[in-house]
N, C-alpha and C positions, 0 to 999 in steps of 0.2 A: 363509203367503203372503198370504191374504186379509186377515188382521189387520194385516200390515205395510202393505199397500196402503191400508187404512182409516186407519191412523195417518198415512201420507204425505199422504193427501188432507186430513185434518184439519189437519195442520201447514201445508200450502200455503194452505188456506182461512184459517187464523188470521193468517198473514203478509200475505196479499193483502187481507184484510178490515180490517186495522188499520194505521194510519200510525205508530203508536208502538212496536209490538212489535219490528219490525226494528231501528230505531235503538237501542232499549233493549238488545237482544241484542248489538249491535255494541259498545255502551259497556261492557257487562259483560265481553266478550271482551278488549277493549283493557285494561281494568283488571286482569284476571287475568294477561295476558301481561306487562304492565309490572311488576306485583308480583313476577313470577317472575324477571325479568331486571334490575330496577332496585332496588338496596337501599333499604329504608325508603320505597318509593314510596307505600305506603298509610298513612304516618304522618299524624297530624293536621295537621302543618305542610304537607305536600304537598297533602293534600286541601283544606285551607282556601285554599291558594294557587290551586289549580285553580278552586275555587268563586268566590273573590273576583275572579278574572280574567274571569268571565263576567257579572258583574252589569250592566255597562253594555251589552255586546253583547246579553245576554239580554233586557234591557228593550226595546231597539230591536227585537229579533226578535219580540216579542209583537205589535207593530203591523204589522211587515213581513209576518209570517205571515198575519195576517188579510187584508192587502191581496193577498198572493199567492194565497190561496185564492179571492179574488174575481176573480183574473185580472189583477192590476195590480202594479206595482212602485213603489218610492219610493227614488230615489237621493239625495234631498235631506235625509234624516233626520240625517246627520252635521252638516250646516250648521245645521239647525234646532236640534239639540242644543247647538251653540255659542251660538246666539241665546239659548236658555233659560238656559244657564249664565251668560252675561253679565248678563242681566236680574236673575237671582237674586243674583249677586255684587254688583252695583251697590247694590241695595236692602237686602240684608242688611248690607253694609258700612256703609250709611247708617242702620242700626238700624231698618229697616222690613221685618222678616222675613215678616210675613203678607202684605203687599202684594207683596213679592218673590216669594213662593211662588205667589200668584194669577196675577201677570202672567207669570211664567216658564212657566206652563201655558197661559194665555189667548193670548198672542202666538204661540207655536208652533202652537196649535190654529188660529189665524187663517191662519198660513202653510200649514198642511195644507189648510185650506179653499180657499186660492188654488190649490194644486195640483189639487184635485178639480174646481174650477170650470173651470180651463183645460182639463182633460181632457174634461169633458162638453160644454163649449161648442164646442171646436174639433175634437174627435174625434182629436186627435193622440195616438199611443201614449204611455202613462204613462212608459215608459222615456225617451223624448225630452223630455217635459214636465219630468220631475224632474231629468233631466241638466242641463237649462237652469237650473231654479230652484236647483239645488245650487250653481252658480257665482253666480247672481244673489243669493241670500240671503247667501252668504259675502262677496260683494263689497260689498253694502250694509252688512254688519256691519263690514267693514274701513273703509268711509267714515265710519261713525258713531263708531267707536272710535279711528280713526287707527292701527289696528294695535297699540294699547296692550294689554299683558297685565295682567289684574287679579289681584292676589294679596293675601292677608291672613295675618297671624299670630294674629289674634284668633279664638279657638275658641268660637263662640257655641253655646248649647245646641241650637239648631235644626239645626246641622251634625251633632251626635251623633245626633239623632233620625232623620235620613235616611241617614247613612252613618258612624256611629260604631262603635267596638269594642263587641262584646257581651261585656263582661268577666264578667258573671254566668255565661255559658256557657263562655267560654274558660278560666276558672280551674279548671274540672273536667276539661278535656281538655288534656293536656300538649302544648304547641307549637301549639295551635289559635289562630286569629286570625279568627274569624267576625265579620262586620260586619252592622249593622242593614239595610244595603241588600239583603242576602239575604232578609230577612223581607218587605221591600217587593216584591221580585221574585216570591217565592212567592205572596204575596197577590194580586198583579195577574195572575199566570199562572192561578191558580185562578178568579179573577173572570172573566177573558176567555174561559177555557175553558168556563165555565158559560154565558156568553153565546153562545158558538159552537155548543154542542151542546144547550142546553136552552131556547133562545128562538127566536121567530119570525125575529128579525133574523139570528140565526146560520144558520138554515135558508136564509134568503134569500142570505146570503153564499155558501154552497155552491152554491146554484142559479145565481146570477149567474156564478160562476167555472166551473161545469160546462157551462152552456149558456145564455148571456144571452138569446138569442132565445126559447127555451122559457120561461125565467123571466119575460120580459116578457109572453109570451102567457098566463101564469098570473096576471098582475096584480101582479108584483113590480116595484117602482119601482127599476129598475136603476141609474139615475143617482144616486138618493138613497143607495143602498147603497154605491156607490163613493165618493161624496163623504164620507159618514160615516166610512168606513174611513180616508180620508186625514186627516180631522180627528182620529180616534183615534190614528193613527200620529204625527201632529205633536205631539199632547199628550204622548204617551209619550216622544217625543224631547226635549221640554222637561223632563219629569221626569228623564230621563237626565242632562241638563245640571245639574239640581239635585244629583243623586247625585255627579256628577263634582266639582263645586266643594266639596261637603260633605266629600269624602274628601281631595282634594289641596289645597284652599284656593287654587286658581289656575285660571284659564281663559284660553285664547288664541283668536285668530281661527281658527287651524288646528285647534282641539280638535274631535275627532270625525271628522276627515278619514280616510276609509278604513273607518270602522266600519259604513257602510251595506252594504258588500260583505261584511263579516263577518256582519252580521245576515242577509243574504240566504243566505249560505253555511250558517248555522246552521239556517235554515228548510228549505233543500233537504236537508241531511244529516239533518234531523229528520223527513223523510218528506213534506214539502209538495211537491206537483207544481208545476213551473214553469208549466205550462199552466193551472193553476187547478182548482178543484173538489174538491180533497182536501188535507187537512193537519190539523195539531193544534198547539195552543199548547204542550202538554206536549212534543210532538215537537220544536218549535223550541228549547225549553229543553234537551232531551237532545242535540240537534245542537250547541248551544253547548258543552255539557259534553264531547262527543266531541272537538271541535276543541281545546278547552283542555287536555284530557287528553293528546292527541297532542303538543301543543306542549310541555307539561311533560315528558313521557316522552322526547321526542327530545332536549331540552336536557340532561336528566340522563344519557341514554345516551351522549351525545357521539359520535354516529356519524361515521365519517371522511368519508363521501360526502354526508352530509346535515347541514351546519352549521346551527346554530340560527338564523342570520340568513337562511337560505334556506328557512325553514319554509313559506313561501307555496307552494312546489312541492308539499308534502304536502297542503296545503289544496286546491290545484287538483285533485290526483288524487282526493282524498276527495269533492269536489263532483261530479266527473264520474262516479265510481263510484256515488255515492248517487243521482244523477239517473237513471242507467241502471237501477239496482235498483228505484227507485220506479216508473219507467215499466213495467218488466217485471212487477212484482207487480200493479200496477193493471190491466195488460193481461190477466193471468191471471185476475183476478177478474171480468172482463166476459164 
């Protein structure tokens, strides 16, 4: 009995002390269940489909997770993504790929800066600020482009660099369709996870999200941390626009609409607290995988009461359950 109690305490401590362990266990359980009830669910074709579906959302979730840990939101990342996609499309179609890449990151970074400055100058909650700029940025893009969709059939080498097929890997895995965007996603997840847990700036992000007053009292520049996170989020949204056009060779004014909520959902399901102060970049990636896995499994199972076009209901239930679980586990750890 004593040994059992000890194991129970260790297990509770492990789950309450880690924002990644819980979502990882949930992902494994979901994979096991679907593999039992859905034929060929764990085939390379299904797995690569699940992974390819998260590259755009996962990239946005990296920046959104950092913002949420610092206690802020950004609902404009979908619009900023479209801006980055248009800039990249225009300039690469004009055979200026390097300039297109630079400006597709720089302009979205500037839009992120605008979000951050409005927040710190006015004190208006980021939810309201970015809800407004979400429509403002997309409206300006509509005026500039007159709603024109950009599309090309020319497959430039730079497109393969950012989101081409990894034929070297795919030829060894029957049915696989891995793309280079996955490598970029993993690289940036590792990079920003390192920043989050191994640098002073990362410590400041947790401090600002956990208790901004205490962080300010300890000499942390709270406004700088928040503005920098908005810049990072904007830059990653621009890069997501690059990945989008590199894969589909098309971009529209409406591109990315709704992805901001998917990114927030991935962060929450991945263990990030809505109130800030706790979270993980790896957790955000796992959260995106959980949602993508659920979507694929539900579609393949063809459930009578949960049609594929009503999958948002499952996402809603998943978000609420994850938020309750995250709050409970963090409460048990204090």
